[in-house]
N, C-alpha and C positions, 0 to 999 in steps of 0.2 A: 213115603215116609216109612222108614223101617221100624217094625215093633219088636217089643223086648224080646221075644223067642229068637229072633235071627241074632242077637248079640251071644247066645248059648255057647256056642262052638269055640267063641273068643275069649269070653271072662268066665265061661263056666258055671254050672248049674247053681253052685252054693250062690253065688252073686244075684243071679235072679231071685232066689228063695229070700235072701236078704232084703233085696227092695220089695217085695211082695210082704213080709212082713211089718217093715216098718210103714209101709203105705197102709196097711189094715185099717188102724186107729184113726187115720186121716181122712178115710175114705168120707167122700161128700162136701169136704172141706174146699172153699173157695180161693184161689191163688190170682191175683193181678201183677204181672210183670209190667213195668214203665221204664223205658229207655229212651233216647232220643233219636235213634234211626231204625228203621225198620230193614235197610240192607246197608252193608257195607262195614267192615269191621267185626271183630271178634264176639262183641257181645250180641249182635243179630243173628251170629251164627249160631251161636249156642242156645240162644232161647229159641230159635226156628227149630232146632231139634230137641231140647228139653222140654218144651209145653205138651208138645203131643205125648210122650213117654208118661208127664205126669197125670194126663189126661188118662192114658191108659191103665194107669195105677190107681184109677178110681176118685182122682181129685179134680175139682171145677177149675179147669187151670187156662189162663187167657192172656193174653199181652196187648199193651196199649203203646203208642208213642206220644210223645209231647209234642206241641205244635209251636213252632214261633217262625218269626220272620228272619230275614238276614242278618236284623241288629242282633237279635238275640243268639243265634248262631256264631256270629263276630264275636260276643262277649264270652260265651262259653268258651269258644276255642283260647282267648285269653285266660280264662279261668284253668282249660287244661294245661297250658305252657306254664302258667304261674304255679299250678299244685306241684308240676315237675321239677320246679326250682327256678325256671327262666323270669330274669329281672324283667318281668312284663309289667307296662303301669295300666293299672285299673283305676277306672275313675268312679266318684258318686254315679255320675249318670250310667254307668255301666251296670252297678249293682241295681238301680233303679229298672231299667230296661229287663233285667233279670227276673226282679221280684214281679213286674207287672205282666210278663207273660205268663210266669207260672200260676198268677192270680186268674188270667184268663183261663189258662186250661182247668183250673180247679170248677169254674164253673159247668165245665163239659166232662168231669172225669167224676161220678159219685163216690169212687174210693170206699166201698162199703165191703169188698170182699173179706174173709177171714183173714187172710194174708196179703200183705200189702209190701211187694217185692221192687224198689226201688234201687234203680242202678245208675251209677256214675253222679256226678255233681249237676249234670244239666238239670234233671227232675226232682234235686234232693229237698228243694224247699216247699214242694207238695204237703210235706208232712205238717205243716202247720194245720191242715184239717183233721190232723189225727186227735185232737182235744176232745172233737164232737162227738167222735166214733169208739167203740169198744174193741177194734180189732187189733191185730198186731201187725207191726211196721219193722221192715227191715232194708238197711242201706247198703248194697253192694257196691264195693269202690275198687273197678276195675285198673286204676292208674295207679302210679308209683306217688306215694306219698311221704316217701322217706325225707324228703329235703323242701318241703310247701313252702310257698310266700307266705309270709306271715300276714299280710294284709288279706287275702284270699280266703286263707283257711280260718282266721278269725272272723270271717263274714259267715263262710259255711258252720262252722264248728256248733253254734248255737240250734242251728236245726238239725244236725246229726244227734246231737245228742237228746234229741225229742223221739228217737228211735228206739225200739225195743234192742236191738242187735245191730253190731256193724258187722260186714264181713269184708276181709280184704285177702289179697292174693299171695303176700309173702310177709314174715315175720317183721322186715324192716319198714313195711310199711305203717306198722302198729302207730297209734296217737295216744296221748293222755286224754281220754274221755271216761266220762259217766256212766257209760253203758257199759253192756259186754261187746266184746270183740272175737270173732271167729277165724280162723285161718282155712280158708277152702281155695285150694287153686284152681282155676279153669280147665278146660279139657277140650277134646275134639273127638268127635265122632267116626270111628271107625269106618262104619257104613255110609258116610256121607259121600255125594260125589266129588267131594275133594280129598278123600282119605281111601274110598274104595279101591280093591284092585284093579287096574287096566291093561289090558292087554297091549302087548308091544305093539302091534299093528295098528291101535287105536292110539298110542302114544305117538307113533310114527306120523299117523295121519295129521294129528291135532298141530304137532310143529309144523308140518308143511303147508297146513292151513293158515298158521299164525305168520307164517314168513320167517320161521327161526330155523337157521342152518345147523345141521348136526355133525358136521366135519372136523368141529373140535370139541375138545372137553368143555362142559357149560359150566359156567359159575354164576349162579342166581341168588339176588335177593328178592323176595316177594313181599312187599311190605306197600302200606297206603306211601304216596307221595307225602311225606312229613319231615320238617328238619330234626327231628327227635330218632327217625330213622336212619338219619345220616347217610344219605343216597350219594351225595357227593363226596363224603370220606369212603366208600365202598369203592368209586371210580379212583382217587388217589391211592387204594391201595393194590387195585389191580394194575394202575398204569407202573407203579414202583417194581413190580413183578412181571410185568410182560416181556420185557428183554429175556426173561429165563424160563418161560414157560409157554406153551402151545394151548391156548385156551381163547374161549369169547365170554365176555360181561353181558349177563343180561340183567337189567332191573325191570321188574315188571310189578304193577299193582293197580291202582286207580285211585279214585276218590269216594268220598262220603257226603251224605247229605248236610252233616253237622260238623264238616271241616272245610271252612272258605279258603283255607290256604292252599288246598291240595292243588288248585290249578296252575299257581305261581312256583310253587316249588317242582312241579313238572316241568314247566318252563325252563328253570334253571338247570335241572338235570339235562334236558335235550339241548340244550346250549353247550354245555360241557362236554357233551357225548357227540357230538356232532361230527368232530374233525378223525375221529375214531372208527373204522368200521368194524370192530372187533367190540365194539360197546354198543349194544340195542337197549332201547328204551321202549316199553309195551304198555300202556297205558289199555285195560281190560274193563268192562263193565263189571260192579260189583258182584253178579250172577255167573261170573264166570268161573265156576268151581272144579269142573272136569279139566277145564283149560289149565289152572293152576296145577290140578293132579299131575297132570301129563307132562307140565314142563316140569315139577319137582322131581318126577321119575325119571327123566330125562338128564337132569343135571347129575355134574359128577362132585360137585360142591355146592351147598347152599351157605351162604352168607346173612346174619343177621344183625349187622354192625348199628343197635340200638345206642343211643346216648341216654336215653332214660327210657324206661319199659314197665308197664304194668305187667305183664306176665310176657308176652311173644308167643303166641300160639303157634304162629309158623314155623319155630324152633319145634315144636312137639310134631306138625305136620308132617317136617322133613323127616325128622326121627324113625316116624312110623314108617317111613318109607324106606329105613334103612341108609339114608345118607348122611355122610361126615357134615357136620354144622362148625362152622366157624361163629361166634355170636358175640356181642359184647356182655360183659360181667356186670350187669345192671338189671334192677327190677327183680320179677320172678324168673330170670333167663337161668341163673345159678341154680335153681331148684331142679331145672331140666337137663343140665350138663354138668358132667363131672371133669373137671379139666383134665385132657389126655386119657380117659376111661370112655366117654360118651361123646365127644366132642371137644373142640378148643375154645376156651374163654379170654376175651381179648380187653385190652384197656386202651388202646392207641391204634392209629393207621399202620405203624410200622407192626404194631404186633398181628394186626388182621393180613399183611402182607407177608410175614413170616410164614403165617400157618397156611396160608393160600400155597406158596411156595412147598409147604412140605407135605400138604395131602395131594396136591397133583402129582408130585414126584415119587409118592409111595403110596399106591393106591391099595396094597395089601393092609397098611396100617390105616388107612381111610375106609375100609370097608369093616375093620374090628370097630373103630368107633362107630361106625353107622351101625352094627348088630348091637352092640351095648346099648346104645342110645333107642333102639326099638324096643328093646326089651323093658328099659327102663318107664317108657311111654306105657307100654302095656300092663305095669304095675300100679301106675300112678296117675296117669293121666287121662284116661279114657272116660265117656259120657256116663258109664255106668257107676263109675264111681264118685262122679261129681253129683250124680243124681242121688246116691247114697246119702252124702253129706248134706244136700239141700233138703232131704227130708229128716234128718237128725235135727238139722237148725229149725224147722218147723216144730218140731217136738219141742225143743230148747225154749222157743219162745211162748210156746202154750204152759210150759211149766217152768216158770223162771225160779231160780234158787234151788232149785230140785237136783239132788247129787244123782238120785237113781230114777229111771223111767220106765215102768213096767209096760210092756207091748200086750 
């Protein structure tokens, strides 16, 4: 695990000094993060890197995962889709399964730390225990709440309003709430296995081991197999331009413990792709970070054609590697990409096809987009910035209503 000193050459000494200054008054404070899965997805990746750095800064930080059965994860997947705006039917029984499962978790989680940091809807109702405690609770929403299903949101909202503060990833996700709302974008760790520099020989060896040919430019989407990531739309965009380009499409991802639909979507993608030898579908374990790194570095163009998106960390990952990115103009993606400056934002399959053709036919333009995108990520979406803003959040909830906090 990287230590803070190792980031100095990337972010500069001033950043590390500011982190130390912010952390000093919080030394010894305990922080408990709670989410729904230990591996798979951006939340788990961020927490696995964030918690050790908080510990290094002097906070007593740790991380727990709520436990639930298949019924619970089926319900929370419904919640996830509904909060993204899908017309998903959620029944009274679903709400009961959710509450019963979290009540069971409350019997094993003391939740007595100074800061309780709950991530996403799955564990949100744990806050019902807050009344008996004198600590600070924060709810961190990583998903797109710009058009939530009224039924699910109205069920969750009374829980959310019991928190001391809410954190969203993009301005469009803000809701009408009685508690303070903060904007904190997610981040990538430039020193993690998924983002660190890799020798060309290692990239080549990994591709060979995975059976990925490198005889043609590689167009890649890295995502969980989820309908909101639109893998079938990526295939359609590729097929539209295939007569005019010489390239190979790779759809690579996996599933997560809290996503029971993943296997079904993967099967649909494989069925659609099986007739074309230039479309490869690769399902990897959620710990395949070096492999993902190598695939992104070997790719000519990265696609993230999301229909809904909380933030889309794969965009920052690709931009950090200097790659041109074509991405859906949804959720937090427009925070990462300025159209035609640091990538291409699209709204349709035809738009994705158009930009795929443009970037593959103009490598110099594609390179300029990637270079601009890398600099934007360096300034805005690295883990040290994220860590600084979490420390500021802790100060804010300790001092509600205060305009100035003396460190």
